[in-house]
GUTOR-529029 format. One record per residue: x, y, z of N, C-alpha, C in turn; residue in one letter. Coordinates in steps of 0.05 Angstrom, whole numbers, plus 32768, in hexadecimal, padded with zeros to 4 digits. Example, Ala and Ser with C-alpha at 12.3 -4.5 7.8 and 13.67 -1.06 7.14 Angstrom:
// GUTOR-529029
81087F8E809C80F67FA6809C81087FBE809CA81017FD3808E81117FEB808F81028001809DS
***
This chain:
// GUTOR-529029
80E3809080B580D68083809F80E3808B8085M80E98079807380F4807F805980DE80898047K80E78095803080D480A0801D80C1808A8012R80CC8073800C80BC805E800180A880528015G80AE8054802F809C80488042808280598045S808580738046806C80838049805C8083802FY806980808019805A807D8000804B80637FFEL8058804D8007804B8033800780348033801BS803780408032802180428045800A80528039V80108067802B7FFB8077801E7FED80688008G7FFC80597FF87FEF80487FE37FDE80337FEFF7FE7802580047FD7800F800F7FBE801A801CS7FC08030802A7FA8803C80367F9580468021V7FA08052800C7F8F805C7FF67F8080457FE8G7F8E802F7FE27F8180197FD57F6C800C7FE6I7F73800880007F5F7FFB80117F47800D8016S7F4B802780197F348039801C7F24803B8003M7F31803A7FEC7F22803A7FD27F0F80227FD1T7F19800B7FD87F087FF37FD87EF17FF57FECI7EF87FFD80047EE37FFF80197ECE80148012L7ED7802C80097EC3804180027EB380397FEAF7EBF802C7FD67EB080237FBE7E9A800F7FC5S7EA17FFC7FD67E8C7FE97FDF7E767FF67FEEI7E7E800880017E6A801580117E5880278001A7E6380377FEF7E5380497FDF7E42803A7FCAF7E4C80247FC07E3B80147FAD7E2380087FBCC7E2780007FD57E107FF57FE47DFC800B7FEBK7E0680237FF27DF580397FFA7DE680457FE2V7DF4804A7FCC7DE980577FB57DDA80447FA2L7DDF802A7FA57DD380157F947DD980187F76N7DF080247F707DF980257F547E1780277F53N7E2280297F3B7E3F80297F387E4C80447F3CY7E3D80597F427E4980737F487E5980737F61A7E54805F7F737E63805D7F8B7E8080567F87G7E8680497F707EA280427F6A7EB3805C7F66I7EA8806F7F587EB680887F537EBA80977F6DV7EA580987F7D7EA880A67F977EBC80987FA9A7EBC807D7FA87ED0806E7FB87EEC80737FAFG7EF080767F957F0B807B7F8A7F1480977F93I7F0280AA7F927F0A80C67F9A7F1180C77FB8C7F0180BB7FC97F0780BB7FE57F2080AA7FEBF7F2480947FDD7F3C80847FE27F5580937FDAG7F5580A17FC47F6C80B07FBC7F7380C67FD0I7F5E80D47FD97F6280EA7FED7F6D80DF8007S7F6380C880107F6D80BB80297F8980B28026M7F9180A7800F7FAC809E800A7FC080B6800AG7FB980CB7FFC7FCA80E37FFB7FCD80EF8016V7FB780F280257FB980FF803F7FC980ED8053S7FC680D380517FD680C180627FF380C3805CT7FFB80C38043801780C5803C802380E08045S801380F68042801D8110804B80208111806AL800D81058078800F81048095802880F5809EI802E80DE8092804580CF8099805F80DE8091F805E80ED807B807580FC8072807B81138086K80668120808F8069813680A38072812B80BDK8068811480C58070810780DE808D810080DDY809780F780C680B380F080C380C5810880C6N80BD811F80BD80CE813780BF80CF814180DCK80BA813D80EC80BA8146810780CC81348119K80D1811B811180E28109812081008112811FD8108811E8109812481248105812C813D8113K
***
């Protein structure tokens, strides 16, 4: 995998998880504080996914 590909996978996973977590937490908490929690969880999922793909790429070589 090239450098840009694992970064794009990380960004796409982060953005999609941000949207999903924001919607879920807004429904559960019944206020807009769920958006902040969704952003935090989405960023952490995106970073961890890109790091996992980066580590997986190094093991292939």
